[in-house]
Residue, then its C-alpha position, 0 to 999 in steps of 0.5 A: m499500500a506504501g508504494f501505491e501512495r508514493e507512485i501517486h505522490a510523485k506523479a502529482s509533484s511532476e504534473h503540478p509543480t506548484t502543488s507540494s506533496a503534502r497538499t496532495v495527501t492532506p485533504e484526502t486525509e481530511i476528507s477521510e476523517t470527516e467522512l469517518k465522523a459523518d458515517i459515526a453519525r449516521r450509524s448512531v441514527p440508525d441505532h436508535l431507530s433500530a431500538r424502535r423497530q425492534r419494539w415493533a418487530l416482536p409484536l408483529l412477528t408474534v401476530s404472524w405466527m398466531l395468525l399462521l397458527v389459527i389458519i393451521v388449526s381452523s383447516l384441521w379442526r372439523i365442525q358440525r357443518w357440512e357442504t354440498a358443492p359442485g362435483s364433477a361431469q364424467e363421461v359414462a361410456s368408459r365405466i360400461a362393460f358388456e360380457q357374455k352370459d351362459q351361451a349368449t354372446a355380449p352384444t355388438r359395441y358402437p363406441a361414441i366419439n361424443k359421449i354423454r356425462f352424468v353429473t355429481a355434487f360433492t358433500g362432506q363434512l367441513s373444517a372451520l376454514d372451509s366453512v369460511i370459504g363455503w360460506l363466501d362461495p355463492y354456489v356451496a351450500v354450507e348446512t348444519y347437520t340437521e339440515h344436511f341429514g334431516e332425521r337420518s344418520p350418516t351411515s344410513i345416508r350412505q347405504m341408501g346412497v349405495q342402494s339407490m345407485l344400484g336401483a338406478k343402474q338396473l332401471a337404466e339397463y332394463v329401460a335401454f334394452k327394452k328400448l332397443g328390443f332385447d328381453a329385460t325382465f326384473t326379479a324382486g329383491a330384499v325388503v330394504v327401509s328406504e324413507l320412514v312415513c311419520e304421523t303427526s304425533p308418532a306412537a313410540t311403537s310406530a315404524c318411524k320410532v322403531l326402524k331406521v333407514g338403511e334397515m333389512i326386514t327378513a319376517f313379518d309375524g314369524v313368516p319370512v319375507a324375502t322380497v317386497t311382494a312377500l311382505k305385501e302378501a303378509m300385509k293382506n287383511r292387516k288392520v290400522g292399530e294392529k301390533v306385529v313383530v318384524t324381524v330386522e337385519s341391521d348394521d347396528s347389531p350382528e344378530d337379527q332383531s325382533r322389533t314390535l311396531t303398530l301399524i298406521e293408516n295409510p295417508d293416501k288411502s283411509g282405512t288401509a293399513i300400512i307399516g309406514f315405511v317406503p322401501a327401496d327399489t332392490r329389483t335386479v333385472v334379468l338381460p341375456f348377457e351381463v352389463q357392468i357399470a362402474t360406480s363404486d366411487i359414487g351413490g344416489p339415482s340421479a344418473g339414471l338418465a345419463f345411464t340409459l342414454a349411454l347404453l343406447d349410444e353404445l348399443t347402436p351405430g351413429e353418434l346419438l349426441g352429434s357434435s354436442r357436448v351434453a350432460a344429463t341428471g335425472t332418475m329414471n323409472e321403468k316407464g322411462e320417466v325422469g325424476a327430480i333430483g337435488a343439488l341442480e345449481q351445483k351440478a349445473v356449475a360442474v357441467r359448466d366447468a367441464g365444457a359441456r354445452v348442453f345440460l338435459v335436466p328433469a322437467g320436474q324440477s321447480e321453476s326457481e331451481i332451473l332459474r338458478a342452475r341457468q344463472a350458475a351455468g352461464s350463457r354458454v350452457k344450454i339447459i333443457p328440461v325433459a320429462t322422459l326418455e323420449d323427450a331427452l332423444t327428441q331434444l338430441l335429435s334436433l341438436g344434430g344427434a343420430p336417430l335410434p334404428p328401428i327395432a326389428q318386430 
């Protein structure tokens, strides 16, 4: 460093002879000292501000950590709130399989390019954080336990959801194959409680107090009743107010249970006695070959219309949907009638998000439900109410879809 200083001084003397080397160095020394003093002075200010900042930093850091903790806890803490939210609109065809049965061969399949979609809504228990987010979302219904389940338990709701889906598939297969001229018949199934019928002031021994949704009745006053038909036969000539004993299979007990209940009056037919429940449709359809529709991840009967249309499309040449991207929802009965469903608004959002442009919905929905669904789906989705399978086929034909082939007599 000393050699470097000497070179500077020598150069200064030769270029500026009137300026001594002392005068050349001194200003640099004085500036350095001045800068050093100024730097010390400047450092004294940040120290003062730093103390003030430190007094604020600790509370702010504490609040930040507390806020983060609240968010984490609220996202994990499940509360007594449940949601009904938009689900998905999925293609049915990929879930369908046809298999040989006995000596009959599986039917010829005509895979459609443009496939019908069935629509779901999502339900589940919410965390505290999810509840807040759900309340802010106009298409998510946040409900209390009673609003969501009514008088049923979550277990019975799940059981009936599975049973309803099984019934929906059976009915779709029956209607579709009958429509195409195949042999299709029903066989009766077990007696399963789907819904309870209660009087205004039910007695302690009435069915709505004694039975639970999802339970299976296997005997009536000691007589086995394997089917709804058998139970109807056992109920003949029974009187209102009569006490009977039913044998029940329930998930609540590993053993069959005997329960005494009092018959009530049919609210739709005066003087006629009924047990007080609506049986689930547990019939199974008999076809010349096996049909499988994979639905292990979903429940409920609302995909009946979509399943029926998908089966018709897969078993006939041509594009039933034309070039339209179509989704459908609605139950299906054996007469080909389309029934109302729940969560239509949420399903309309799922249809919109899936990119479908046509949404077939049950004509039995209320005007307000259809209006809200149209508002939720937006102008790019055309919502078309249909009352029957024939209505749905007519609408698809008007959209450019192929007609079903004539059935050979």
